[in-house]
Structures are given as C-alpha cells and as structure tokens.
C-alpha positions as CSV (number, residue, x, y, z in Angstrom):
1,M,110.0,-7.8,36.6
2,E,110.7,-4.2,35.7
3,E,108.7,-1.3,34.3
4,D,110.2,1.5,32.2
5,R,109.4,5.0,33.2
6,P,108.6,7.3,30.3
7,G,111.1,10.1,29.5
8,T,114.1,8.3,31.1
9,G,116.5,5.6,30.2
10,F,116.3,3.8,33.6
11,A,114.1,0.9,34.7
12,R,112.0,1.1,37.9
13,P,112.3,-2.1,40.1
14,W,109.2,-4.1,40.8
15,R,107.7,-3.8,44.3
16,P,105.7,-6.5,45.9
17,P,102.1,-5.8,47.0
18,A,101.2,-4.9,50.6
19,A,101.4,-7.5,53.4
20,G,98.6,-10.1,53.5
21,G,97.8,-9.7,49.8
22,A,96.1,-6.4,50.2
23,V,95.6,-4.2,47.1
24,T,96.3,-0.5,47.8
25,A,94.3,2.3,46.3
26,P,96.9,3.3,43.6
27,N,97.1,-0.3,42.5
28,R,93.3,-0.5,42.3
29,A,93.2,2.7,40.3
30,R,95.9,1.4,37.9
31,R,94.1,-1.9,37.5
32,G,90.8,-0.1,36.8
33,G,92.5,1.9,34.1
34,R,93.9,-1.2,32.5
35,R,90.5,-2.9,32.5
36,R,88.9,0.2,30.9
37,A,91.6,0.3,28.2
38,A,91.1,-3.5,27.5
39,R,87.4,-2.9,27.1
40,L,88.0,-0.1,24.7
41,R,90.4,-2.3,22.7
42,G,87.9,-5.2,22.7
43,G,84.9,-3.1,21.8
44,E,83.1,-3.8,25.1
45,P,80.9,-1.1,26.5
46,L,82.0,0.7,29.6
47,T,78.6,1.2,31.1
48,R,76.8,-1.5,33.2
49,S,73.2,-2.5,33.4
50,A,71.3,-0.3,35.8
51,S,68.9,-3.0,36.9
52,P,70.2,-4.8,40.0
53,C,69.8,-8.4,40.9
54,P,66.2,-9.2,42.0
55,A,67.5,-11.2,45.1
56,R,69.6,-8.3,46.2
57,T,66.7,-5.9,45.8
58,A,64.4,-8.1,47.9
59,A,67.1,-8.4,50.6
60,M,67.6,-4.6,50.7
61,A,63.9,-4.1,50.9
62,T,63.4,-6.5,53.8
63,K,66.4,-5.2,55.8
64,D,65.6,-3.5,59.1
65,P,66.3,0.2,58.9
66,T,67.2,0.4,62.6
67,A,69.8,-2.3,62.1
68,V,71.3,-0.2,59.3
69,E,71.3,2.8,61.6
70,R,73.1,0.8,64.3
71,A,75.7,-0.5,61.8
72,N,76.3,3.0,60.4
73,L,76.8,4.5,63.9
74,L,79.1,1.6,64.8
75,N,81.2,2.2,61.7
76,M,81.4,5.9,62.4
77,A,82.4,5.3,66.0
78,K,85.2,2.9,64.7
79,L,86.5,5.5,62.3
80,S,86.3,8.3,64.8
81,I,88.0,6.4,67.6
82,K,90.7,5.0,65.2
83,G,91.4,8.4,63.7
84,L,91.5,10.1,67.1
85,I,94.0,7.6,68.5
86,E,96.2,7.6,65.3
87,S,96.3,11.4,65.1
88,A,97.0,11.9,68.8
89,L,99.8,9.3,68.8
90,S,101.3,10.8,65.6
91,F,101.3,14.4,67.1
92,G,102.5,13.2,70.5
93,R,100.8,15.9,72.5
94,T,98.0,16.6,74.9
95,L,94.7,17.2,73.1
96,D,92.6,20.3,73.7
97,S,89.0,21.4,73.0
98,D,89.8,22.9,69.5
99,Y,91.2,19.7,68.1
100,P,88.8,18.7,65.2
101,P,89.0,14.9,65.5
102,L,88.2,15.2,69.2
103,Q,85.2,17.4,68.5
104,Q,83.9,14.9,65.9
105,F,84.4,12.1,68.4
106,F,82.1,13.8,70.9
107,V,79.5,14.4,68.1
108,V,79.6,10.7,67.1
109,M,79.3,9.6,70.7
110,E,76.3,12.0,71.2
111,H,74.6,10.4,68.1
112,C,75.3,6.9,69.4
113,L,73.8,7.7,72.8
114,K,70.7,9.4,71.3
115,H,69.9,6.4,69.0
116,G,66.6,4.8,70.1
117,L,66.1,7.2,73.1
118,K,62.6,7.3,74.4
119,V,60.6,10.6,74.3
120,R,59.9,11.6,77.9
121,K,57.1,13.9,78.8
122,S,57.8,17.0,80.8
123,F,55.5,19.7,82.3
124,L,55.6,22.0,79.3
125,S,56.7,19.9,76.3
126,Y,58.4,16.6,75.2
127,N,62.1,16.2,75.6
128,K,64.6,13.7,74.4
129,T,68.0,14.0,76.2
130,I,70.9,11.6,77.1
131,W,71.5,13.1,80.5
132,G,69.0,10.7,82.1
133,P,71.0,7.5,81.4
134,L,74.3,9.2,82.1
135,E,73.1,10.4,85.5
136,L,72.1,6.7,86.2
137,V,75.8,5.8,86.2
138,E,76.3,7.4,89.7
139,K,74.0,4.7,91.2
140,L,75.8,1.8,89.4
141,Y,79.4,3.0,89.8
142,P,80.3,4.8,93.1
143,E,83.4,6.5,91.6
144,A,81.2,8.4,89.1
145,E,79.6,10.4,91.9
146,E,82.4,13.0,91.8
147,I,82.0,13.6,88.0
148,G,78.2,14.0,88.4
149,A,78.6,16.5,91.2
150,S,81.2,18.4,89.2
151,V,78.9,18.6,86.2
152,R,76.0,19.8,88.3
153,D,78.2,22.5,89.9
154,L,79.3,24.0,86.6
155,P,77.7,27.5,86.4
156,G,77.3,27.9,82.6
157,L,75.2,24.8,81.9
158,K,71.4,25.3,81.6
159,T,70.2,22.3,79.6
160,P,70.4,18.6,80.2
161,L,72.1,18.2,76.8
162,G,74.9,20.6,77.9
163,R,75.4,18.7,81.1
164,A,75.6,15.4,79.2
165,R,78.3,16.9,76.9
166,A,80.3,18.1,79.9
167,W,80.0,14.7,81.4
168,L,81.5,13.0,78.3
169,R,84.4,15.4,78.3
170,L,85.2,14.9,82.0
171,A,84.9,11.1,81.6
172,L,87.5,11.3,78.7
173,M,89.9,13.3,80.8
174,Q,89.6,10.8,83.7
175,K,90.1,7.9,81.2
176,K,87.0,6.2,82.7
177,M,84.5,6.5,79.9
178,A,84.7,2.9,78.9
179,D,84.2,1.7,82.6
180,Y,81.3,4.0,83.1
181,L,79.4,3.0,80.0
182,R,80.2,-0.7,80.6
183,C,78.4,-0.5,83.9
184,L,75.5,1.2,82.1
185,I,75.0,-1.4,79.3
186,I,75.1,-4.3,81.7
187,Q,72.0,-3.1,83.5
188,R,69.6,-3.4,80.5
189,E,66.5,-3.5,82.7
190,L,67.3,0.0,83.9
191,L,68.2,1.2,80.4
192,S,64.9,0.0,79.1
193,E,63.3,3.0,80.9
194,F,65.3,5.4,78.7
195,Y,65.8,3.4,75.4
196,E,63.7,1.5,73.0
197,Y,64.4,-2.2,72.6
198,H,66.1,-1.7,69.2
199,A,68.4,1.1,70.4
200,L,72.2,1.0,70.0
201,M,72.9,0.8,73.7
202,M,70.5,-2.1,74.1
203,E,72.1,-4.2,71.3
204,E,75.5,-5.8,70.7
205,E,76.8,-2.7,68.9
206,G,76.8,-0.8,72.2
207,A,79.1,-3.4,73.8
208,V,81.4,-3.2,70.7
209,I,81.6,0.6,71.0
210,V,82.4,0.3,74.7
211,G,85.2,-2.1,73.9
212,L,86.6,0.3,71.4
213,L,86.6,3.1,74.0
214,V,89.2,1.3,76.0
215,G,91.8,2.3,73.5
216,L,91.2,6.0,74.4
217,N,93.0,5.4,77.7
218,V,96.3,6.1,75.9
219,I,95.2,9.6,75.1
220,D,95.8,12.6,77.4
221,A,93.2,15.3,77.0
222,N,93.1,18.7,78.7
223,L,89.7,20.2,78.1
224,C,88.3,23.5,79.5
225,V,84.7,22.6,80.2
226,K,83.8,25.7,82.3
227,G,84.3,28.3,79.7
228,E,82.8,26.4,76.7
229,D,79.3,26.9,75.5
230,L,78.0,23.3,75.5
231,D,74.2,24.1,75.4
232,S,74.0,25.7,72.0
233,Q,76.4,23.5,70.0
234,V,75.1,21.8,66.9
235,G,76.2,18.2,66.6
236,V,76.8,17.5,62.9
237,I,79.1,14.7,61.7
238,D,81.8,15.9,59.3
239,F,82.2,12.9,56.9
240,S,85.0,14.7,55.0
241,M,87.4,13.9,57.8
242,Y,87.0,10.2,57.2
243,L,87.3,10.1,53.4
244,K,90.9,9.1,52.8
245,N,92.7,9.8,49.5
246,E,95.3,7.6,47.8
247,E,98.3,9.4,49.3
248,E,97.1,8.9,52.9
249,I,96.4,5.2,52.3
250,G,99.9,4.8,50.9
251,N,101.4,6.6,53.9
252,K,99.5,4.3,56.2
253,E,101.2,1.3,55.0
254,R,104.5,2.6,56.2
255,N,103.1,3.0,59.8
256,V,101.7,-0.5,60.1
257,Q,104.7,-1.8,62.0
258,I,104.7,1.3,64.3
259,A,101.0,0.9,64.9
260,A,101.6,-2.8,65.9
261,I,104.3,-1.7,68.4
262,L,102.0,1.0,69.8
263,D,99.2,-1.6,70.2
264,Q,101.7,-3.8,72.1
265,K,102.5,-0.8,74.3
266,N,98.8,-0.2,75.0
267,Y,98.4,-3.9,75.9
268,V,101.3,-3.8,78.3
269,E,99.9,-0.6,79.9
270,E,96.4,-2.2,80.3
271,L,98.0,-5.3,81.8
272,N,100.0,-3.2,84.1
273,R,96.8,-1.4,85.2
274,Q,95.2,-4.8,85.9
275,L,98.2,-6.0,87.9
276,N,98.1,-2.8,89.9
277,S,94.4,-3.4,90.7
278,T,95.3,-7.0,91.7
279,V,98.0,-5.7,94.0
280,S,95.6,-3.2,95.6
281,S,93.1,-6.0,96.2
282,L,95.8,-8.1,97.8
283,H,96.8,-5.2,100.0
284,S,93.2,-4.8,101.1
285,R,93.0,-8.5,101.8
286,V,96.2,-8.4,103.8
287,D,94.9,-5.4,105.8
288,S,91.6,-7.3,106.6
289,L,93.6,-10.4,107.7
290,E,95.8,-8.2,109.9
291,K,92.7,-6.7,111.5
292,S,91.2,-10.1,112.1
293,N,94.5,-11.2,113.5
294,T,94.5,-8.3,116.0
295,K,90.9,-9.1,116.9
296,L,91.9,-12.7,117.6
297,I,94.9,-11.6,119.7
298,E,92.6,-9.3,121.7
299,E,90.1,-12.2,122.2
300,L,93.0,-14.4,123.3
301,A,94.1,-11.8,125.8
302,I,90.6,-11.6,127.2
303,A,90.4,-15.4,127.4
304,K,93.7,-15.4,129.3
305,N,92.4,-12.8,131.7
306,N,89.3,-14.9,132.3
307,I,91.5,-18.0,132.9
308,I,93.5,-16.0,135.5
309,K,90.4,-14.8,137.2
310,L,89.0,-18.4,137.3
311,Q,92.3,-19.7,138.7
312,E,92.1,-17.0,141.4
313,E,88.5,-18.0,142.2
314,N,89.6,-21.6,142.3
315,H,92.4,-20.8,144.7
316,Q,90.0,-18.8,146.8
317,L,87.5,-21.7,146.9
318,R,90.2,-24.1,147.9
319,S,91.4,-21.8,150.7
320,E,87.7,-21.5,151.8
321,N,87.4,-25.3,151.6
322,E,90.5,-25.8,153.8
323,L,89.2,-23.3,156.3
324,I,85.8,-25.1,156.4
325,L,87.6,-28.5,156.9
326,M,89.7,-27.0,159.7
327,R,86.6,-25.5,161.3
328,T,84.8,-28.9,160.9
329,R,87.7,-30.7,162.5
330,Q,87.8,-28.3,165.3
331,H,84.1,-28.6,165.7
332,L,84.4,-32.4,165.7
333,E,87.1,-32.2,168.3
334,V,84.9,-30.0,170.4
335,T,82.0,-32.3,169.7
336,K,84.0,-35.2,170.8
337,V,84.9,-33.5,174.0
338,D,81.3,-32.6,174.6
339,V,80.3,-36.2,173.8
340,E,82.8,-37.5,176.3
341,T,81.5,-35.0,178.9
342,E,78.0,-36.0,178.0
343,L,78.9,-39.7,178.3
344,Q,80.1,-39.0,181.8
345,T,76.8,-37.2,182.6
346,Y,74.8,-39.9,180.7
347,K,74.5,-41.9,183.7
348,H,72.9,-39.0,185.5
349,S,70.4,-38.1,182.8
350,R,69.8,-40.4,179.9
351,Q,67.1,-38.4,178.4
352,G,69.1,-35.3,178.2
353,L,72.0,-37.3,176.8
354,D,69.9,-38.8,174.1
355,E,68.7,-35.3,173.0
356,M,72.2,-34.0,173.0
357,Y,73.4,-37.0,171.0
358,N,70.6,-36.5,168.4
359,D,71.6,-32.8,168.1
360,A,75.2,-33.7,167.6
361,R,74.4,-36.4,165.0
362,R,72.1,-34.0,163.1
363,Q,74.8,-31.3,163.2
364,L,77.4,-33.8,162.0
365,R,75.1,-34.8,159.1
366,D,74.7,-31.2,158.1
367,E,78.4,-30.6,158.2
368,S,79.1,-33.7,156.1
369,Q,76.5,-32.5,153.6
370,L,78.1,-29.1,153.4
371,R,81.5,-30.7,152.9
372,Q,80.0,-32.8,150.0
373,D,78.6,-29.7,148.3
374,V,81.9,-28.0,148.6
375,E,83.7,-30.9,147.0
376,N,81.1,-31.1,144.1
377,E,81.6,-27.4,143.4
378,L,85.3,-27.9,143.4
379,S,85.0,-30.6,140.8
380,V,82.8,-28.4,138.7
381,Q,85.4,-25.6,138.8
382,V,88.2,-28.1,137.9
383,G,86.1,-29.2,134.8
384,M,85.6,-25.6,133.8
385,K,89.3,-25.0,134.0
386,H,90.0,-28.0,131.7
387,E,87.5,-26.7,129.2
388,I,89.0,-23.2,129.2
389,E,92.5,-24.7,128.7
390,L,91.2,-26.7,125.7
391,A,89.5,-23.6,124.2
392,M,92.8,-21.7,124.7
393,K,94.7,-24.4,122.8
394,L,92.2,-24.3,119.9
395,L,92.5,-20.5,119.7
396,E,96.3,-20.7,119.6
397,K,96.1,-23.3,116.8
398,D,93.7,-21.0,114.8
399,I,96.1,-18.1,115.2
400,H,99.0,-20.1,114.0
401,E,97.1,-21.2,110.9
402,K,96.1,-17.6,110.1
403,Q,99.6,-16.4,110.5
404,D,100.7,-19.1,108.0
405,T,98.0,-17.9,105.6
406,L,99.2,-14.3,106.1
407,I,102.8,-15.3,105.2
408,G,101.6,-17.1,102.0
409,L,99.7,-14.0,101.0
410,R,102.7,-11.8,101.5
411,Q,104.8,-14.2,99.3
412,Q,102.1,-13.9,96.6
413,L,102.3,-10.1,96.9
414,E,106.1,-10.2,96.4
415,E,105.6,-12.4,93.3
416,V,103.1,-10.0,91.9
417,K,105.5,-7.1,92.5
418,A,108.3,-9.0,90.7
419,I,105.9,-9.7,87.7
420,N,105.0,-6.0,87.7
421,I,108.7,-5.0,87.6
422,E,109.5,-7.5,84.8
423,M,106.6,-6.2,82.7
424,Y,107.8,-2.6,83.2
425,Q,111.3,-3.7,82.1
426,K,109.8,-5.3,79.0
427,L,107.9,-2.0,78.3
428,Q,111.1,-0.1,78.5
429,G,112.8,-2.5,76.1
430,S,109.9,-2.1,73.6
431,E,110.2,1.7,73.8
432,D,114.0,1.5,73.1
433,G,113.3,-0.8,70.1
434,L,110.7,1.7,68.8
435,K,113.2,4.5,69.0
436,E,115.9,2.5,67.1
437,K,113.4,1.7,64.3
438,N,112.4,5.3,64.0
439,E,116.1,6.2,63.6
440,I,116.5,3.5,60.9
441,I,113.4,4.8,59.1
442,A,114.9,8.3,59.1
443,R,118.2,7.1,57.7
444,L,116.4,5.1,55.0
445,E,114.5,8.2,53.9
446,E,117.7,10.2,53.7
447,K,119.3,7.5,51.6
448,T,116.2,7.4,49.3
449,N,116.4,11.2,48.8
450,K,120.1,10.9,47.9
451,I,119.5,8.1,45.4
452,T,116.7,10.1,43.8
453,T,118.9,13.2,43.4
454,A,121.7,11.0,42.0
455,M,119.3,9.5,39.5
456,R,118.1,12.9,38.4
457,Q,121.7,14.0,37.9
458,L,122.5,10.9,35.8
459,E,119.4,11.5,33.7
460,Q,120.5,15.1,33.1
461,S,124.0,14.1,32.2
462,D,122.6,11.4,29.8
463,N,120.4,13.9,28.0
464,D,123.4,16.4,27.8
465,L,125.6,13.6,26.3
466,L,122.9,12.7,23.8
467,T,122.5,16.2,22.6
468,Q,126.3,16.7,22.3
469,T,126.5,13.4,20.3
470,R,123.8,14.5,18.0
471,T,125.4,17.9,17.4
472,I,128.8,16.2,16.7
473,A,127.1,13.9,14.2
474,V,125.4,16.7,12.4
475,S,128.6,18.6,12.1
476,L,130.4,15.6,10.8
477,V,127.7,15.1,8.2
478,K,128.0,18.7,7.1
479,S,131.8,18.5,6.9
480,A,131.9,15.3,4.9
481,S,131.9,15.0,1.2
482,S,128.9,16.3,-0.9
483,D,128.2,12.8,-2.2
484,P,124.8,11.7,-0.9
485,Q,125.8,8.0,-0.6
486,D,128.8,9.0,1.6
487,Q,126.6,11.2,3.8
488,Y,124.0,8.3,4.1
489,K,126.8,5.8,5.1
490,L,128.2,8.3,7.6
491,V,124.9,9.0,9.3
492,K,124.1,5.2,9.3
493,D,127.4,4.5,11.1
494,I,127.0,7.1,13.8
495,S,123.3,6.9,14.3
496,F,121.8,5.3,17.5
C-alpha cells in the first residue's frame, strides 16, 4: 500500500503502526481530519451535544475529591520522575541545581508530602510543614542520622520548610530517598500524628511513589545546598514541561529499544546492589562465627587447664594416701610390737593390759575409718575426672561441627562472589551491545539523509526534463505547417 506525495512523481512506502498496535499522535490527527472531512461530505454536524451522560454526571458528583487529588499527584510524580530519568540519561551528565526537570521534581515531591498534612499549633500561630515526618526518619532508619545532622548544621536555613527541602536534596545525592521514605510509610501509626487518614502518604499512592523513586538511583546529582536560598522558594508546578507535542512523541518511538536496554541495565545494577548486601551480611555472619569459634577455643583451653589442675590434685591426693598408708603400716607395726610387749607384761598387770588393748583397738578403728574416708574421696575425684573428660569430648565435637558450618558458609560466599562476577560480565556485554546499536542507528540516519538528497536531486532533474520537453514540443508546433489539423496531430502525438 502506497501513498502519493503531492508535487512529486514518487510514491511513499507504507509504514506499519507502532509496536503493540499503538496509534501515534500524527496518526490520530490525520484520522481526526479524515473523520471531519467525511462528516462535511455526508452533511453531519461537527459539534456534539453539550449535555453529558446522566450516569457519568452522577459518578463524577459522588467521586471523593481527596482521591482525585491523590490520583493527580501520583500522575504528576510519575511524569516528573520519568521525565527526569529520561532527560538525565539522554544528556549523560551529572545534574545540578539549575536543571529545570530536577527543580520540578522537588516541587512535585513537596506537594506530595504536603498532601493531607495536619495543622499543628505553635506558640504564636498555626504551622503546616513537612519537616516533622522527615525528621522522624532518623528514629526509624539509623543511617539517616548523618543527613539530619547535616541539615541542622547548615547555616542559611531558618524555617522548617527550608530544612525539609535541603533534606530532600541530600537524600537524592545519597541515592537513599526511596529507602528513607519506605521506612516512613511502613510506620503508619507514627505517620498518623502528622497526616490525616486520607493523605497521600497514608494510602497506596504513597507506596507507588516510593517504588517509582527507586529508579532515581541511576541518576548522579551534584547539588550545592549551602549557598541556595531554600526558605523563600515558591513551589509551583510547571505543567508546560509535561505537555508533549507530536514531534516529541514521534521521537520517543525511536528510543523504545534504548529505554528497554537501560531498564535492563538498571535492573542489573539493582540486583548487583542486593547481591553486595547479601555478601556483606554473609561476611558479618562469618565474622560472628569466627568470634564464637575463638570463644569456644578459649573455653576449651580453660577446661584443659582445669583438667590439668584436677589431675595434679588427684596425684597429690594419691601421694598423700600412700603416705597415710605407710604411716598406718608403720603405726601398726609399732602397735604390734607394743602389743607383744604388752602381752609379755600382761601376766604382770591384766588391768593395765586391758586398758592398753582397748586404746590400741580404738586407735586402729580410727585409722581404718580415716583410710575409708580417704578411699571414698579418691573415688569421688576419679568420677569427677571421668565427667570432665566426657565434657571435653563434647566440646571438641561441637567445635568440629561449627568448623564444618564455617567451611560451608565460606563455600556459599565463594558461590555468591562467582554469581556477582558473572552478573558484572553480563552487564559489560549489554553495554557493548548498546554501543553497537547506537552505531547502527547513526549509520542508518546517514543512509536516510543520503537517500533523501538523492530523491530531491531526481525530482529536480525530472522537473528540468519535463520543462525541456515542453519547450521542445512548443518549438516543434511553431515550426510545423500552418495547417491547424497538422498542429493538432503533432501536439497530440508528443503530449503527455
């Protein structure tokens, strides 16, 4: 299917519509013109009835205005974030404070955070500021303490609104705005002190905006907060930046493939960041296991020292027991000698002999009782020794198990490192493919320009040839015979 361009003798080839069946703005305008022309030809009126449908009027009347405000702010946030990312990636440079899309992004974020904010009473008047909920982030996210201290230390800020604006700019430079606001919207009980129940930050639209803010991590911003007057700025949304004309919409269709590749790159970077956080958590876990392992080794050394001390005490008790046995035997031998002497003197004095015999018997009983006590204590010490040896074996078994766990964790860490390296290589490959496609696009544009110039030259040559032919025909007619019939036949033969 081909369409003829007016004024030329060439046919323009038919082009298929955009991917997914989308109708571009020029096509819509062209179709609208055709419909209007058809109505004029058919006698139909171009104006429509001004009275809307009663059902639609009732639905619009019953719709919640706060829901409409939230939807409008959500759409503005989408447009602002999308436009900021696309313009920053197309320019390929670090953004500064004078960049208009960046300024509009901060204005839109300020309006989103102000929606549904409660009016808080102060000593002199009523105030309505977003610095209160942003200051609450420090309690929920420990890493935000540094940014809060930096904002409070800035010398030129005098109002809470100026501090809130500085906080948003510093959070964007740190690429942590999405993380900070995510911690804030999770704690809805704390947010209820600052926002109404129908506020944007209390509904699902706030979570959607926080999800969109993750895409800003691909942007590098270098903002000078110290020298900027943030207290007296007027936050007005410039809607003209988001009204796209037909040429911009047509140019966007060329960059669909490039945007898809950039989205893949952003996804790979986000995945790489998550893998880095996993690796850091594994490192901390390995460090904690190594600390626990060193503690167990120290406890094992202490237990070994205690066992050595108990063995020395056991050896000392055994030596004392042997000394007591030797003394008891010596005493028994002495006692036997005494008994024999006493038996010899028994005949002389039986009463004295009986008393000495009773004393010796009582002394022998005491010595045997002492020996029994020593043997019982020795058995108790032996039992304690066995229990200590069993505890030592259990400790050694636990240490071996934890060492095996530590080896497994190190293997997991190596696997995570290998995955990280593989993802980095894939990222490099995608960047090389993007460069090649950019080169192909540049070559195709050059070829298109050459073909356009060649077509223009051919059209010019065609027009020149046509004029020359007509001139030759007129001259032939004039030079022919004066008979009108012959002139008519000659013009009819050479006419086009």
